[in-house]
Every structure is written in structure tokens, then in C-alpha cells.
N, C-alpha and C positions, 0 to 999 in steps of 0.2 A: 504494500500500500504506500503510495507516495505520500510522504509527510508534508504538511503545509496546508494551504488553504486555496480553494479554487473560487473563481468569481467571474461573473459578467455583470457589470453594474449599470443600472439605469438611474436617471436623475430622480425619478419619483421615489426611489427607495431611500433617498437621503432623509426624507421626512421620518421614516421609521427609525433610522439610526439616531437622529436628533432626539426623538422621543425617548429612545432607550437610555440616553445619557442625561436627559433633562429631568426625568421624574425621580423624585426622592422617595423616602419611606423605607422602612426595614421589614415590613410584613409581607410574607409570601401570600399570594392570593389563593383563595379557595376555588376549587373547580365547581363548587355548588352541589357536589354529590358526596360530600364527606371525605374528600381526599384533597391534599394540597397540590398546588401547581408549582412545578419546578421550572425555573426560567434561565435560559442561556442564550448566547449569541453565536452564530457561525457566519460564514460567507456563503454565497450562492453555490450549492453543490452542482456537480456535473449530472448526477442522477441519484434518486433515492430508491429506485427500483433495483433490486439485486442484479438485474440483467446487465447493468452497467455502472453500479455504484463502485467508485474506484479510489476516492481519496477520503481523508479523515472526515470531511463534512458529510458526504453522502452515505458512507458506511455507518456512521453514527446512527442515522435514521433507519437505514435498511436493517441493521442488526436488532433494532427494537421493534420493527414491524414483522420480522420473520425469524423463525427458529428452525435450525437445521439439525443435522445428525449430532454435531458436536459444537461446543464452545471451548474456550481456552481459559484455564485458571491463570491467576497472576504469575504463578511460578513456571508457566509454560507447559504444564501437563494438560492433557485433554480432559474436558468435562463432558460426559455424555449428556445429551439433551433428548433428542428423539431416537437416538441409537441405543437400543437395548444391548446390542453387541455388534462388533465389527471384526470379521475374521478373514485373514488371507489364506489362500491355498499354499501348498508347500513351495511352489515356484514364485509366489508373490505377484502373479499376473492376474489373479481373480480375487475379488473381495465379496463377502456376503454380509449384508447389514440387515439385522432384525430391527424393525421399527416399532416404536411404542404404539400400542393400539388405542383407538377411540379418541384421538385428538382431531381438531377441526380448524379450518380457517374461520375468520371472524364473520364470514357470510354463511357459515354452516356446512360448506363442502368438506368432505373428509380428507385428512392428511394421511396418505398411504404410499405404497411403493410407486404407484402410477403418478401421484402428485410430484414425487421427486424426479421421476423420469421426465415428466412434463416440464418441470422447472429447468433441469439441466439441458434438455433438448432446446428449449426456448432460448436460453442464453447462448448456446453454441451455434445456433442457426446463423447462416450468412446474413440474412436480412436484419438481424439484430445489431450487426456491426459493433459488437461488444468489445471494449478494450480490456476486459477482465476474463473473457471466456478462455483465454490461454491456460488458465489454471486447470482446465479440463483436458488439455491436449494429450495427456497420458491415457485417456479412456479410448478404447478401441472404437473406431468410427468417427472420431472427432474431426479429422481432416476432411473426410467426405462431407460431413454435415456443415462444417465451417466454410468450406469452399463452394457449397451449393450443389455438389454432386448428388447429395441425398437429403431427404427431409426426415430421416430417421437416425437415431443414435444407436448404432448396431451393438455397442458394448453394454447397453443397459437392458435388463429384463426384470420383470416381476415374477418371482418364483412362488408367489402367493400374495395375498392382499398386503401383507406387511413384511415381505421379504424382498429386498432389493439386491440383485446380483450385478456386479460391475466387472466386466472383462477389460483388462488393460492391454494396450498395444505392446507393452514391455513391463517386466517386473518392477514393482515399487512397493517396498515393505513399509513405507511411510505414507501411503496414499490416504489412509484414514485421517491423518492430520490435515491434509489439504482440504478436506470437506468441511473444515471449520470456516472457510471463506464464505462470505454471504452469497457469492454467485452459485453455490451449491444448494440454495434454498429451494424448498418445494413451492409449487405454484398451483393456484386454483384454476379451474377451466376458464373462468371469466377473464383471466389475465390476457388471453389471446396471444398475438405475436409480440415479439420484443419491442416493436415500434408502435405499440398501442398507446398513444399519448394520454388518453383518458386514464388508463391504468398506470402509466408511468408517473403521473402527477398525483394519483390517489391510490397507491397499491393496497390491495386487500391481502393481508398476511395472516400468519398463525402465531405471531409473537406476543410478548407481554403488553404491547400497546397497539393501537390502531389509529388510522388517520381521523382527524376531526375536520372534515372538508378536504379540499384539495390543497396542494402546495401552491401558495401564492408567491410566484417567482419574485425574487429580490425584495420580498417583504417578510413572509413568515411561513412556518410550518407548525401545525399544532397536532400533538398526539394526545390521545386519551387512553385510559386503562382498558385493556381487553378483558372483560369479566368472564369470557368464555375460554380463556387461555388454558391449555391442557397441562401446564406445569404450575409451579408456584406463582401465584398471581402478584402483580405489582401492587405496591402500597400507595404509590403516587396516583392521584386521580388524573393529572394532566401534566403535560410537558409543553411549555411554550417556547418556541425557538424563533428568535428574531434573526433576520438575515441582514448583515451589516455591510457597510462600504468596505471593500477590500483594501482601499488605499490606507486605511488606518484602523482596521478592525480590531487588532489587539488592544489598541488604546481605547476603543469604544467598549470592548468587553470589560476592561479594567475600570474605566470611569463608571460604567454601568453597575459594576459590583459595588464600588464605593458609594454610589448613590442609592443602592438598595433595589435597583431595577433588575439585576441578575443575581442568581444564586450560585453561579459557576463562571469562572473567567480565566482566560489566558492573559498574559501580560506582555507589554513591550520589553525588549531586552534591557534597555537602560533603567526600567522601573523595578526590575527584579529585586535588587538589594533593599530598596525602600519598602516594597510590598512585603518582603520577608520580615523586615524589622517591625512592620505594623501588624501583620496578621499571624505570624508564627506563634507568638505567645497567646493568641486568642484561640488557637486550634483550628484556624481557617486556612492554613498554608499547607498544601500537599506537595510532596516530592515523590517522584518515581524514576528509578533507573530502568528505563523501558527497553524493550527488545527492538532497538532501532539504531540507526547511525546517520550522521550528517556527513556529506561528502561532496566532492566536486565531480561533476559529470564531464567527461572528455570526449570530444567527437573524433574517434580514432581513425576514421576513413578520410578525413579532410587534412589539408596540407599542414596546418600549424601543429596539431596534436597527433599526426599520423604515426610518428615514431615513439617508441617507449622512452627514448632518450629525452625527447621534448617533454613528455609527461612527467618524467622523473625530475627534470629541471624545475618545473613549476612546484612539484611537491617539496623538494628540498629547500626551495626559497621561502616556504611558509613557516613562521614561528608560531606553532599552535599554542605552546605554553604561554607566550606573551599575550596572545589574544584572549586566551582563557582567563588569564589574570586581569588584564586591562579592560577588555570589552565586557566580559561576562562576570567580572568581579569574583572569580573563583567558583561560580555556580555551574560551569560546564567543565568537562574534562577532555583533554585531547584523545582522539581515537587513533590507534595504530594497527587496526584490523578492520575488516568489513563486517565480520560476524560479531554480534554483541556479546558481552560478558554473561548476559542472562542465559545464553545457550551453553550451559556449563559442559556439556559433553563434547563440544567441538571448538569452543573458544580458545584461542592462543593469542597472547599479547605480542606486539612488535612483529606481526606478520609483514607489515609494510615497512621496509628498512628506511625508506625516505621520509616516513612519518614520525620516526622516533624523536628526532631533534633537527632543528634547522641547521643546514650546512651550506653556507654561501659558496664555498669553494667547489663543492660537488655540484651545486646548482649551476654554476657557471660552466663547469666542465661538461655536464650533460647538455647544456644549451649550445655550447660550441659544437659538440658531436651532432646535434640535431639541426644545426644551421639556423638557430634562432639568433637574430641580430638585434643589437641595441637600437631602439627607435621603431622596431616592428610593432604593429598594433595587435593586441590580444583582446578579443571580445569576451566579456564576462557578463552572463545573464543571470538574473535572479527574479524571484517573485516579490512584489511589493506588498506592503501592508501587514507583514507578519513578523516584523522586528529583525529583519536580516540586514538592513542597511548599514548598521555600525560595523558588524564583523566583515561584511563584504568589502567595505571601503578599506578596512584594515588589511585584509588579504591582498587587495589590489595594490595598496601602497608598498607592501613587502615585496611583491613580485616586481613592481617598478624599480624599487630601490636596489634589489639584488640582481635582476636580470636586465634592467634598462629598457624593458618593454613599456609601451604605452598601453595601459589597460583602459578599455572603453566599457564603461558600465551600462548595462541595458536592463532597466527595471520594468517589468510588465506584471499586470494582474495574473494570478496563478493559472487560470484557464488559458490565457493567451500565451503564457510562458511554456506551458505543456505543449501547446500546438506548435510553437516555434521550434521546440526541441525535436519534434517529429519530422520537420521538413527535410527533404533531401538537400544536402549541401550545408546543413547547420554546422557552424564552425566555432572554435574557441572552447571556452569552459562555461559551465553553468552550475549554480547552486542547486543542490539536490538533497533529498533525505528519503530514507526508507524505514518504515515500521513494519514489523512482521505481520503478515496475514494469518500465519499459522506457525507453530513452533518447530520448524525444521530448517537446517542450513540450506536446503534446496530452495526455500522461499526467497533467499537472498541471491544465491549463486545462479540459479536458473533464469529467473526473469530479468535480472540486471546484466548478466554476462554471457548467457548461452546464445549460440547462433539462432536458435528457434525463438529466442526472446526478442529478436529484432522484428520479425513478422512484417516485412515490407509489403506494401500494396503495389499495384502496377506502376504507380508514379514514383515509387521509391520512398514514400512516406513510411516511417517506422511506426507501426500500429502497436507493437509490444512495448515493454518497459526497458528493453535494452536500447535506449535512445542514443548511446554512444557508438553503437554498431560494432562493438568488439566481437571478434570471431576467431576462435582457435580450436581446430578439430580435436586436439589433444585434450583440451579442457572439456569439450562436449562429451568425449568418451569417458572421462573421469566421472562426470555426473551420472551417466548411464550405469557405470559400474557401481557407483555408490547406491543407487536406487535398488539394484538387484542383489545387493549384499544383505543377507538376513541378519548376520551378527551386528549388533548396534555399535560395538567398539570398532570393528573393522570398517564399518560404514563411516563412522566419525573420522577415522584416519584418512580415508579417501577424500572426504570433503575438505579436511585441513590441507591436504596436498593440492587440491584444486584451487583453494583460496590463495595459497602461496604462489601458484603459477600465475593466476590472473592479477592479483593485487601487488605482488612484489616483483616478479620477473617481468611481467608485461605492463605493470602499472596502468591497468585498464580503467581504474577509478582512483580517486585520491581521498581516503578517509580523513576527516577533519575532527569531529567531536563525537563523543558518545552521546546518546540521546537521553539525557536527563531532563525530565519534564516537570514543570511546576504549574500548579493551579491554585486558584482561590475557591473555597467552597463555603457555603452558608451553613456551617455546623451548628449555629445557634437555633436554626429553625428545622434542621433535618439531621437524622441519624444515619449512620452507615454510608456516608458519602466517600467514595474512593475513586481513584483512577483505575480502570480495568486494564487488561493486557493490551488493548488497542489504544490506550491513552485517553479514553473517553470516560465520562461519568457513568457509573454503574447504575443507570436509571432504574432498572428492574428490581434493584435491591435497596434503594433509598426509601426511607420512611419519614413522615413528618413527626416532629416531637409533639 
């Protein structure tokens, strides 16, 4: 899942943002039905329908509207939801899932094996043009369905009303973990095709909450408790989500929390120390060392960053420790690997040699090898409104000072930034972040670095998450070998070797900071408020005091 915030802004939405920060008061509103309303702000999502929910904003909504086979506990272990069991065969190329009986969608339709087949088929279909369907590419028949050669998902069968059989195109002993992604959600018949805009804007799910009306684009999304939910019912009666201006959304969230308008907030980077000093002692400051990483995306097929030497030159030029201390005031920690420390079975520090310590001499040495010349222009893109400006400027200055390059900053709203990355011929470097969709190393290495993760269309646009277009057949082979390895320890070692190849030898990406997340939460009015595995508020578990 791409970390950050997406947005397409319209002038009329400014009224909503201003209202969010102008209103005072400390009382959370009641939903009028005996349950409190929990209020927060996000920016405009790409989608709230699991068919294409892809970043933090959209998946927050989708995960609360739909419940799949598994969720993920904070420690990275799988949490069974509708999966009574999930069992692979001896080869690891077929999985059987027994589904909890007698649950239903909020419109009364049953949630059974056919509902899961319907949902997965809908997401993978060519007409859906889903940016997240690739999570299913290991299921047999995905390529035919996704290319339009078939309208059936041949790898999926119902072996009974509540028994789902999944045939894979190649062994994968961690496939069950992947089904925690919201794209694997079941779907009711009424959903129709993936481009059904009526359903896209008002999805009918089987989760702890349901929509209260339709998504009012660039204004708000309102969720209410689903009293027919088949598992533990939510205690909140309503969730009110305001859609904010992406140009300064973190600031709007923060000021909205201070004024009493919001019960949850992210903060601008410069305000973190002040917010901690104000709210930590009140029990309203939350910290999470999450399963994610912040990094620089490098366009490896274009002239500037085409060679590993050029990429290493940029990495060696960055003083991560100085920026962590100065810009982040010690609230972020440098990253020296792509895989996060929370993945204890595969994590190794200092995988990226060029990330351990700034080395100006080596930076210049690699720049000379790569033919980078003083005065050359280096494009540096980033998404605006999410508190990145300060550290981006600091990194740009270090690159200029060490390498003599002229760094051209290109700030865009997140949705536009993502589209720019996808374009054929995209050049230079971009700010990027990744948070785990499910707890496996494959979730980082495959989408961000595998050849299949590029997924180019006929025009050369990268539809997958490997926006840097890195491709190494040896790396791809290592991922295949890891998936088919049944022993967990052996599998972890292969993933470690693959990370070393891509991140150290080839410098396909440049790790920057571990993804430590901070939030403000209204613990005076609510109990049990936490960040979940996905860095979101655990809405289904929050209760009013």
C-alpha cells in the first residue's frame, strides 16, 4: 500500500475544510441511536470500493465496509475473520478455505464461497482496470481474466457452499497472508462490474460499518454501524470522515483536533515535537513503529538513474542521521533496509551499504563512474500537503552540496504524483513510502521490485507498483523460489538474499526512514483507540466512554 495521501481537489471543498478547523467544542457528537460519532479527516481517496482501493485513505474505508478471510494483528500475525481454516496442499499450489457460515452483506445477501469468487473475479477482470488486482496474479487464470481473454477465474471453485478452493499458477506457502488485502473481499451480486459507479460510491459490504448515503466527493464520507455484522459488532454508532484540501491536510487535521472538530489526527512534521509535548502527558499521543518504510523511488530505465553507480551516488550523498535529528527532531529513525524491523523473521539491518552513513567521497566516486556532472539537473518529485516539504528540501540540499547537481523540486497532489510516476519516460527521483498490505516480505519485494510488478500497458505506462521499472531475472527467480519453499526459515533466507541483491548490489531503491507513525486520539471521550497494522484507527474496536 502506498503510504501518503491521495487527492483531487475542487474549490467547493474548501468550505468543508474551513468548517473543520473553525468549529470548536470538545464533545463528540451522538449518532442519535445510542452510539457516539467518531470524527476524522482524510484527503480524497482514489477508491473506497475494494476493486481499486489502493492507498491509506481508500483502504481505511474499504476495510471497515468489508470483511474478508483474514485481518492482521498489530504484531503481524494473521487474524482469522471469515476463514475458519486455510490449508495448503503438500506442493503449496492449492489452498482450501473453510468459510464461516451464516454471515451476510448489509443488504441481506449471503456471504459464501460464491461471494468470494464473485469479488475476486470482479477485481481481476480487465474492465475493472484495477491497480491492486496484481495481488491476485498468483491465482491460476489471473492472466487470462486480467487480459480479457476470459471472463472466468479458472483457479477458483466452490467445493461446497462454504468451501473455497484456490488453485495457484505456482506454489506459494504464504498465499493465505495475501488474502488479508481488501481486494480479496467478497462481493454481493448487486455490486455488478468493477466500473459500476453507483456501487463504487456507495459499496454494500459485510463489514462492521456500512455507508450512510453515498461518498460525497471532496466533501465527506459517512459510515454507520452495521447491526447485522456477522462478527463482533462495532460500538461506535457513526464515523464521520471529512475530506480535506491536500495542499495542507495534515495541518487541517491537527488544527481540527485542537479545536475539538476531530477525534483523530495526523500532524505536520514541524509540529510533531510541540504536539508530543502537549498531548503525550494527557494520553492522547500515539506512537507506532509500523510495518513500512520511506524511500526514494528511482527511474532505473531512464538516463540519469539508469546505472547502479548513479543511484549509489545519490544514496551516499544523503545524511539520514542529520535529517532525522534536525528535521524530525529525533522522532524518525534512518532506514538501512527495505524490509521493516517488525518483520522479525526476515529483517536484517544495514542491508543497504550506502544507507548506513553519509560518505561524500564515495558519492563523488560513484557519480564520476556514472557520468553525473556538476550542474546537471536532477528532478525530485514528491506529494504535497503531507508534511514532506522540510525533509525533501533537506535531501535536495545535501545532494546539491555533495554532488553539485541542480535539484529541481516538483511538488504535486498525491493522485497527480502517482500518475506522473506511471508515465513512460519518468525521470529522476521521487519521494515514496510503502506500508505492508499483509505480513510477508513478498509484499515489499514483489510489487516494488519484480518485473511483473511493472505491469506496463500498450503505451508503456506502469500500471503496477514497480514504478521505477527495475528488472533483474535473477531477483525474479529468487522470489519464485522463496514462495515455493515450505520451510519458513529457508524461505526467510531466500528473501534476505533477494533484498540484498536489489537494494545493495543494484540499489534499485534508496531506503530513507523507518516508518514510525504518530497520531493524536481523543482518549478523553473514547476507549480502546489505537493505530492498527495498517496505521489507521481501529474503528471497529473503539468504544465511547
